[in-house]
C-alpha positions, 0 to 999 in steps of 0.5 A, a space after each residue: 503484450 497480448 490483449 483482451 478483446 471485447 465481444 465485438 472484437 475491439 482491443 481493450 487493456 493489455 494483459 500485464 506480463 508476470 514480470 509487471 505484476 511481480 514487480 508490483 506484488 514484491 513492492 506493495 506486499 513486500 518492500 514498502 511494508 517492511 520499510 514502513 514497519 522498519 520506520 515505525 519500529 523505534 517509535 513507542 506508543 506515545 511518540 507515533 503521534 508526534 507531529 514536528 509541525 501542525 500540518 504534518 501527519 504523525 507516522 501513525 496517521 500515515 500508517 492508518 491512511 495507507 491501510 484505509 487506502 489499500 483495503 478501500 481500493 484494492 480490498 474492496 473494489 478489486 477483491 470484493 471485501 465488504 470494507 467500508 472506508 472512513 477516511 476522515 477517521 484515518 486522519 484523527 490523531 485523537 484516536 491514539 491507538 497503540 503502536 501495535 494496534 496501528 501495525 495490526 491495522 496496517 498489516 490487515 490490509 497488506 494481507 488483504 492485498 496479498 489474498 486479493 493478488 493470489 486470487 487474480 489471474 493475468 487477465 484479471 489485471 487488464 479487466 476494467 476498474 471498479 472504482 466508482 469514481 472512474 479514476 483508473 482504466 483497469 485493475 492494473 492501474 488500480 494496483 499501480 496507483 496503490 503502490 505509488 501511493 504507498 511509496 509516497 507515504 512510506 517516504 514520508 514515514 521515513 523521513 519522520 523517523 529521521 526527523 525524530 532522530 532515529 537511525 534506521 540504517 539498512 533496515 529501510 532500503 536494503 534489507 527491506 528490498 533484499 528480504 522481499 525479493 525486490 532486489 535479486 541478491 
């Protein structure tokens, strides 16, 4: 795997391969968003705010939190957008946005991630992370963390839909992976 070297000749982060970047892209901008959208689909404007227990986030909050996270860590810190995150607002169930408004906010975040990835060259992924809290060594780790974070909350959203009694069938796993290219066939 090629490395980027600093001016002094020391090695820094390895440059990820196209295979690695494409695996992140198909999941971060394809399969996982499709899975979340499939999980939200059977809910209506009121039920997206349903909580099976007080400490469980509603599916709308999960989608809004994922959108805020992606726009902050990828859109702002990697892509340079002017997005200002309001993390407490992501968890504010009193906002009572409609299902369409929640999905629009989530889709805006995915579009921002896709546009950011479209602008990056392979060596950009090896560049030092711009996360002000210095949690990740490089941009690739920013994307990897965002992908894992999204996957975690997509799983929670799918579980909420199942707890509500919705039959998601193939839409959540097989269709999302096939449609996004995360599976070969």
